[in-house]
N, C-alpha and C positions, 0 to 999 in steps of 0.2 A: 881814488876806482882801484880795486885789486883784480887780478887775473883770473881766469875762469878757475885755473886750480885754486888759488888763495880762497876765492868763493867758494868751491866747493868743501874744502877742508875747513873753512870758518863756519860755513854751513851743518855740516856734520856737528862740528865739535858744541854746536849751538843746540843740534836736537839730541846727542849725546848725555850733553849735561843736564838739559832738561829731563830727559827721560829718569835718568839716576837718581837725580833729587826728589824727583816725583815717588818714584818706585822706594824711597828709602820714606818717604810720608812725615819729613821732620818740619818742613816746608809748608806754608798756602800756597795748592798752585798757583792763585794770581800773582804771587810774590816772583816766583819762580821766571813765569811765563812775562811778565815784563823786563826784571833784573837782566835775566840772562840774553835775551837777544839785541836789549840797548849794547851791552856790554861788546857781544858781538860785534856789531854794527859800527860801534867805536871801534875796535882793534881792523875793521876793515876799511877805515879813513873814513867814514860817514860824520858829518857834523851833526849838532842839535835839530839844526833844520831840516835837513833831510831825514831824520829820524822822526820827528814832527809830522812830515808829510807823509811818512811810512804809517804811521800810527793814524792819522785824518786814513786814509784809504781804507785799513784794513776795517776802521772804526765804522766807514760805510756800512762795507758788507756785511756786520753783524747786528747792526744797532736795530732792524726789525725784530730779529731774534730774541735779541734782550728783553725789549717791552714786552714782547710775547712770553716770555719767562716769568718777568716777574709777575704779572696778574693772570697767568695759568696757575702758577702757585699759590697764591694768594686765592684764588677762585675756587680750587680745590680742596684748598684747605677749610674756607668757608663750608662746604658739604660737606667734610670731615667732622667740622664743629658740630653742625647742626643734627649729624647721623643720618644724610642723607640714607645711606647705605645699610644700614643696620638691618631694616627689616627685611631684606634682601637675602643676608648672609640668615638672620632666622630662620626663616623660611627654606635656604638650603641647606641648613643643619636637620632641619626637621625632615626633609625630604629624603636624607640616608636612610633611616628609619631603621639605626642600626645594622644596615648590608655593610658590608665591608668593601665591595665592590662601588657598590652608591656613594659610600664614605669618601674611597678615592676621586671619585668624578664630583662629587660635590665638591672637594677639595681643589680641583682644577677652575671651577665655576667659582667660586669664593676667591681664587686667588687673580681669577682675571678681572671680576668685578672691581674688587677692592684697588686693583693697581692702576686703575681709570685715571687717578691723580697723578701717576705718573712718578710716585714716591717712595721709593723700598722702604723707608722707615715706617710709615705710615700705614703699607701694605702688611706688614710682619706685627704691627703693634693691634692689629687688626682682626687679623688670620689666627696667627699662632696660639692665642691666650683663647681665642675662640674654640679652634678647632682640638686642642692636645688632651682637655677631657674626653672627647668622644673617642680620639686613637687610644687613649689610654685604656679605656670604657672597653673597646673592644680588640686590646691589644695587639693592636697595631704599631709598626715602629715608628717613632718620632723622626727619622729618617728616609723614610718615605712622605712623610707630611712637609718635610724641609723641602725634598725633593720636587715635589708637585708643585707647590707654593711657588718655589724659587725658580722653575721652568717657567710656569704660567705668568706669572709677573715678568720674566725676561722679555716672553711672546711680546706681551703691552707695551712696553717701553719702548717699541717702535712707533708707540704716538706721538705727535709733534712737538707737546709738550716737555716729553721726557729727554734726558741729558745727550743719550746717545746721538740722537735724531738731530737736536740741536745742535752740537756740537759738530757734526757732520755738516750741516746745513751753512756754518760759517767756515768752514774748510772750504767747500765749493761753491760760494756766494749764492747759494740758493734757498729758497723758501720753504721751511721744515714743512710744510704743510705739504709743496710740491713733493718733497722728497717722501713724505705719508702716501700721498696719492700714489707714486711710483710703487710701494711698498706693500699697497695695502691688499693686494693679491696673495703675495708669501704668507702676509700677516694671519688672513684669513685659514688658507690651508696650515698654518702653523697652529691655530687655535684647534684645528680639527686635530692635529696630530698630537697636541698635549691633551685633550680627551682619550687619543687611542692609547695613548704612554700611560696617563693615569688607570685607563680599565686596565690594564695588563701588570700593573703594577699593583693595584689591588685585587686582583685574582691570584695573583703571586702570592702575595699577603693572605689570601684568604686561604688557600692550600697550606700554608705554612702554621695556618691559626689552630686549622684542623689537626695537624698532626700534633702540637702544642696542646690541644685539649684532650690529646688522648692518653699524654703523659701521665704518669702519677703525680709530679709535682706540680702539675697545674691546679691554680686558687685562682676562681673566678666567678662571676654570674653568667649566665647564658643568655641575657637580655640584657638592653642598653634602653636607659628613659632620655632619648634624644629631647622631647619638649623640655625636660628639667635640664638640661645642656644649654639650649636655645634660649630659656630663660635667664641661665645663670650669665650668658653674653649679656644679654640684654641689661642687666643688671650692673654688672661691669661697665658698659658703656656709658651708663647713667651717671657711678659713682665717677668715672672719669670726668666727667662734665661738671660734675659740682665740684669736684677737686680743682679743677682747673677753673672755676669759676664761670662758665661761661651761661653769660643769660641770652636770651633770645626770644623771640615768636614760635612759643608751641603750636598755631592754631594748623587744623586740616590743609586750610587753602594754601597755607605757604607752605606746607611739604608739595601741595600739587604744583606749585608754582617754581618751587626747586626743582622739580621732575622736567616740568614742561621747558624752564631757562638752560637746565642741564642738555636738551634734544636739543634746543634751538641752537646754542651753541656748537654741540656736534654738527648740524644738519649745515650752520656755515662752514666749518671746516671743512667737510666732505665734499661741499657743492662747488665753494668757493665765492659763495655771492660776499663775503665779507671778508676781508685779510686777517689772519690770526691774530695780531695785537690790538685793533681795534673789537673786536670780537670779545674776547677776554676783558679787557679793559670795560665795556659796557656789559659784560654780563658779572662782572666784580661790582660794578658802581650798585647795579640792582639787585645783585644777591646781598649787598652791604645794606642797603634801604631797605629792603624787606625783611631782611631776617634781625638787622640790629636797630632799632627804632631811634635809639640815641644819637647823638654826637660820641658821647664818650665810649659809648659799647663798640660802635664803629672803627674809632682811633684807638681803643682794646684789641679788637681784633686784626685791624691793619699791623699794630707792634707786636703782635702774635706770630705772624707768618712772615712780616717784614724780614728775620734773621736769614731764614730758606732762602726768600725770595733773590735779596741782595747778593746773596754767598753765592748764587749760582749765575747773578747778573754780572757778579765780579770777576769770576771766571772764564766767562766770554769777549769782557771787554778785556781783558787780558790777553785773551787771545787776538782779540785785535792788533794788539805788538807783536805777537810774536807772528802772524802768520803774514803782520804787513812788513816786518825787516824782511823774513824770509821771502817774498815774493818780490819786495820791493827793493832789494839788493840783489837780484837775480840768482840769490843762492840755491832756491831750489829747482830753477831751471838748470843750473850747471852740475846739482847734485844727482838729477834727473838725467841728463847726456852723460856723465862719469856712470850712471849703472846702466845704462842701454849697452855703453861701448862694452861693457864686461859680461854683457847677457847675451845666450844666445835667440838668435831674431824668434826661433820657433816657441819660446818660453814668454819673452818680451808681451806681446799678446792678450797673455794672459794670467801676468803678474798678480794681478788682484784677485782674480780666481783661487789662484794658490795662496795667497797671503788669506782670504776669505775662508779657504778651506781648513787654516791654522788659529782662524779666531780663536776659539775657547782655549787652547792651549797657550797661546799669547796673552789670552786675557787672566790667566797666571803668573805671566812674568811681567806684563807692566798694569799701570793705572790705565781706568779709562780716560783721561787727559792724557795721558802718553799717547796711546793707542790712536787717538782720533787728531789729537792737534801734531804729533809728530812724522806717527808710521804715514797717515791714510794722504795728506800734503804728498809726500815723496811717491807713492805709488799712484795717485791719479795723475800728476806729472809724468811719470815714467809711463804709465799705460796711458794715457791722452797721445804720446807720437804714434802709437799704434792706433790712432782713431778710435777709442774707447772714451768713453764722454764723461765727464766728471760725474753724472748723477751714477754710472754704471758702475764705476768704481766704489762710487761710495755705498750703494746697493751692497755691493759683492761684500766690502767691509762690514757693514753695518750686520747683515744676514750671519756672517760666518761667527760674529764675537759675541752677537748681543743675545743667544741663548745660554751663553756662559754668564752672563753678569751677576747671577747672586752664585756663583759655581768659586769666583774668584775670591782668595781671602783680603783683596785689596778694595772689595766693597764693605764698605762703614755699616751698611743697613743689614750684610747679611751677618755681619758679629752680633749685632742685636736681635737677628733672629737664632741664632746658635742660642743667644743667654735666655730668651724666652722659652726654647725648646727644652732645655738643660741638656742638650747637646756638646757634642765633641766636633771638633772644624775638621779634621782629620778625617774623621769619619763621616761627616757628609761629605768632603770632598772626593774619599775614595768611592760613595756610594752615588754620588750625582754628576762626577764629571764624567765616565764613560757615556752615561747616558745623553749628558748634553753636547758634547762633541758629536756624537753618532749623529744628534738630532737636529745638530749646526750643520755637518757633511751633505744630510739628504736635502736641509733646505736651498743651501747655497748649489748644490747640481740641480735642483730644480728650477730655481730661478735663470740659472745658465742655459738651462735645455729651451726656457721659454722666453729666451732672449731679453732679460731684465737687466743682464749683465753687461750690456753691450755700451 
C-alpha cells in the first residue's frame, strides 16, 4: 500500500497517460483503459488478485450499461435497415416547399429524428446526402447544413443508449435511464433552442441569398422541385438496401408493427416499467422475428450490427478496469483531496459547473472517452466533498460538453459528415464552434438555475 501522496501521483499519471494516448488516437480505447491502469496498480504495489477484485467491482457497476448498449445499437440498426424513418424524412423534405427558413427548420427536425438511434455515422449518412441537393438548389451554405444537423444530433445524444450518457452512467454507477430522466427537461428545452437557432440561421441565409440573387454573377433557378429531391432520397435509400443485400418483410403491417414496437420501447424507458437492458433485448428479438423471417437472415442482421455493438461494449467493459483501479486503490479520493486542498473554498462547490461551462472547448482538446472516464471521476469526487451529488456533477459535464459532440475533430462520425458534404473541417469548426459553445453555456446556466446540478 502506497502513501496518499504516492497514490495521488500514480493516479494522476494514469489519467494523464490515458488522456494523452486517447488524444493521439493511435490505439483503441479498450487497450488503453485496460493496460494503463493495470500498470499503475502494479506500480502502486497491488497484486493480480487485488487487480482482479478492482475489475470485478467495476464490472458490477457497468454490466447493465453494457447489455443495454449491445441491444440498443442492434435494435436501432434494424430500424435503419428496414427504413423506418425514411418516409418521415421524405415528408419533411417536401414540407420545406423550397423556402430557405423552412429548409433550415426541416433540417433540424430531420437531424433530431435521424439521431434517435444515437449513432452519429448513420445520422449523417441519412441526412447529408438527402439534404445537400436541397441546399445546393436553394444556394444555401453547406456549413449551415452541417451546423444544424451536428447540433440537433448532439442534443439527441442525451438519450440513454448514446455514448456520452452511457459513459457517464458507468462512472457514477447510475442507470443510464435515470440520468436521462434527470436530463429530460433540459433536453426538451434544448430541442426548442435547436429550432430557434435553425430559424435564425435560415433567416440569415435568406437575407444572404436575396443579396446574392441581385448580383450580376448569380446563376440559378428561382424554383426548387422538392418532390423530386424527396424521391431521389428514397431512391438512394432503396439502392443502398439492395447493395447491402437487405432482405426483409415489406408489408404495411410490418411497418405498423415497427412503429408500435419502437413507441413501446420508448414508453418503457420513460416510464420505468421495464429496465433498459431487457427492454432493448425483447425489442431486438421481436424486431428480428417480425422483419427477418428466416434464421439465416436474422443471423446476417446480427453480424451486420455486431461490430458497432461490441465495439462500444468493449470500451465500457475496459472502463470497468480503469474506474475499478482508480476507485478501489483510493487514487481518485486522493486526487480529489489534493485538488480541494489547493482550491479556494468558494470555487470548490461549483467546480462541476465551471468544467461544464468549458465543456465545448474541452471537447476540442480531449476525446469523448478521455472527458468522461478521466475528467468526470475527478470532478465528481471533488464536488462530492461539497455535497454535490454524482448525478449533479454528471449532468453539468454532459450538458456542457454534449452540444459540441459533432464540432470536435475527435469525432470520427464528423469526418464522415465533412466528406459527405464536401466541406472543410476548419471552416466547419469556425462556423459551428461559437454557436455550440454559446448554446452550451446557456443550457448549463439554465440547468444550474433550476437546481439540476445540485
